[in-house]
N, C-alpha and C positions, 0 to 999 in steps of 0.2 A: 605430441598427450603426452609425449618425450620432451618436450619443452618446459611443457611445467611441471619434469620433473625433475629438471637438473636449475630449476629457480630457484628464488628465495621464498621464502614462503609468506614475504607478504609483496612483492613482488609480484608473484601472485595472484592471491586474492585484488592487487591493485584493477587488476586484468582486468580481468575475472569479472569484477564491481565497474569498470568500465563502460563493459560491455548490459549491461545491465542495467546502465540508467544510455545507454544511447538511445535500446529499447524502450525505455519510458520515455524520452526523444522521440522517440520514432510514431509514439504511439500518438500521444500529444500534437505529432505535424496532420494525425487527422481534421485539423480542424484549420485547415488550411487546402486543405479539399470541396469546400463549399462554401460556393460563392451568398447565396442565401437559404432560407432553413423552412421547409412548415411551419407551424408552429406546435400540431402533430408527430414532427416527424424529428424535432427536437427536443418533445416533453418522451417519443420513446427512448431516446439517447441517453434523457439523463433518469433514465427508468432501468435501462441498460445495465449504464452507470452503477448506477442501489442496485442490483446486483452483482455486479462482476464486487460489490465491495462485500456481500451480505456473505457473498460464493469466501471470499479472499480468510472473510473472521471464526469460518468455519476453517473447512482447511487447511489455510497454510497460518494459520492463527493459532486458534483455542486446540483444534485436533495433537500441533503437537507440543505444545505444552503442554500438555497434556502428558503426555507420555513422554514424555522428561519430566518433566516432574515427577511420574509413579515410580522411576529408568529409578528416578535420586534418593531412592524414599523413602521419598515427602507420602503423604497427604494426599494423591491425583489431582484433587478438583480446589483443593482451598490455594494454593499460588494464582492458578490460573481465576480464581473467581475471582479476592483481592486484588488480582491485576484489571481483570473485567471491569469490574464496581468503580477504581480505582479513572479509570483511563474515562469508564462516564460519567463523572462526576469533575473530572476540567476539562471536559466538554462543554457540561451544563456550567460552570463558573466562567467559562471563554464565552457565553452565549450570557451571560449576568451582564460582566464589561462592556461586551462587544455591542448590549446595547445603549450599555450614557456611552461611548469616544468613538465608536463609527461613525461615518459622518460620510457619501462618495461626493456628496455636489449632487449641483442639476441635472434632474435626467436621470436618475439612480439612487428609489432606493438603500436607506437601511438595510432592509432585512436581505434585498439579494447581497447586498455588500461582506453583512452579517455572514450569510451561507456561506461563499466566494470563501472566507478565508478561513469556517473551518472547514472546509473541502478540501482546505488543501494544508492546513495542517494536521487534518487527519492520516491523509497519507502519509502526508508526509514523515508523521507517525511508528505509519507502518513501515518505511520503506526501510528506518530503524534498526529493532528486528531483524528485516532480511539478511541487511550487509552483515549486520554481524552474523548472521546463524553461516556467512561466506566463509571471513576469517575467522573463523573458528573448527571450520569443517580443514583448509588449509592450515590453520595452524597447528588440532588432534593431527593429520597424516603426517607430518613432519616430525613429530611426536612419537610420531609409530603410536598412538590410542590404537590397545582394537579394535574392529570394524569399519574404519577410516581410512581412508584412501584419495591417494590426489587428485583420481578419473570420476570418486566419485562427489568431490568438490567438484567440479569442473562441467556435471552434469547439471547439479546442484542449484552451480548456477545460469548457467542453460537454462533449464526452468523455470528461478525466478527473474530470468532476461522474459521468456516466451507469454511467462503471466505484469510484467511491465507494461507491455506493449500494450491494452486494454485500461491499463489503470491509468496512462498519462493521458489516452484518448479521457478516464470516466472525469479526467479534470478540466483540462483543455473541453472542451464541448461542453458543462455544466457555466463554466465563465462568460463566454460565448455567450449561449441563454442571454447569462446577466446581462448580456452590451456592450460586457469592456470585449478590448481592438481584440485580430484576430490572432498578432506579433503578441501581444502582453498577452493572451490563453495563452502559445504556444509558453511562451516562456516560464509562465508562471507552475504548468504542465512540467517542465522535464526541474521544471530545479529541484518538485519532489523526490528525485531522483536523486539529486547532486549525493547529500546526505551518508548513499550506498558505498561506495566507494571508502568513504570517514568512517564511516560504522563500523569496515567488514577489516580497517591495519587495524581499529584499536579491539579490535575482537580477537585477529591474531596474537596482538602485542599480551593480549592477561586472557589467554586463552580457559586458564583456568579458572579464569573468574568470573569469564564474562559467560559461561559455559547453566554457572547455577543462576544467572539475573534474567538468560535468554526467556523463558516458561513467564518470568511477569512481563517485561518489556512486553513480552506478544499479546498478551491478555491486556497491557497495557492499551494497546497501540487497537486490538480487540475491542473495545471497551472505545473506545473512542470514536473507531471510524459507526459502529455501529447504531452512536447516537449522534451521528449525522444524522445517516440515512434515513432516521426512524422521524426524527423532530424535525428536519428541511431537506430534505430531497424528496423520498418517495412522500412528502402533503402539497409537496411543491408540483410535483407531475401531475400526482393522481387527480386537485387539484383541477386540474387545468384541461387534460386527457387521459378520465380514467381509465376505456383500456387501451390507448398508444403505453402508455406507462405500465400497467400489468403483459403486456406483451414484454417489453422490452426486458419492464426486470425478468422472466422467467426464461428470455434470449441469453442477457449478461450472465443470469448462475450458470448453467446449464452449458456455457461457455467454462467458465471463472471452472467448475464443479471436471469438465471432465482436462481441463488442461492439470489440476491439481493433481488430478487420481491416478490420471495415466501419464504425468510425470515425477512420480510420488512425491 
């Protein structure tokens, strides 16, 4: 801990978010553990990823956004509600555009291509405010803001990293089920976490400005994820294997709920 206290906030934030990115990559690497996978198991995994993402929307994004908006003296629900609606609208617009331009080639349906793109975009959007939160935490601690500390920022990064492990798997496994190779599924899964170090550096550099924008960004990414889960992942897994999908969803939701609540 003494090492982080003596490091410049930019360096500390970069080190910690490289860890969160690494945890995303580790989760995405789960795709290499399966040589073959039965349809029911794969749909359970997609259901599990759906549960993880929905739980993350509530505990990691919307709840903090509501708390931060209220603490700023605003109407607590206003900014999160607008962000949620715009995030959902963004995915719906992307869905329409992808209907026109997405072509995967022989043996790969347009619907699978579209779903894969939307999934990666939604989780990547989710990781942007997470990286910003870590950067803001280190920047605030460096400025001596009341209630902040370097230790608190490190714990926050550890919590986000642990949450990123199942999120990496939540991308790579559905991509694999859509027929993508293991290496490409892993690549896109870990790439969703690349934005966190960049966002953290931006958060440290402009901490006073980012704090007011974080509730909107959190709720925007929550809206994007909810739209993808409800519109693409749940229908796909439930139509093919309803019971496996339900079991996977509940398990994923419980795992993410425990991580978010226990790690604060």
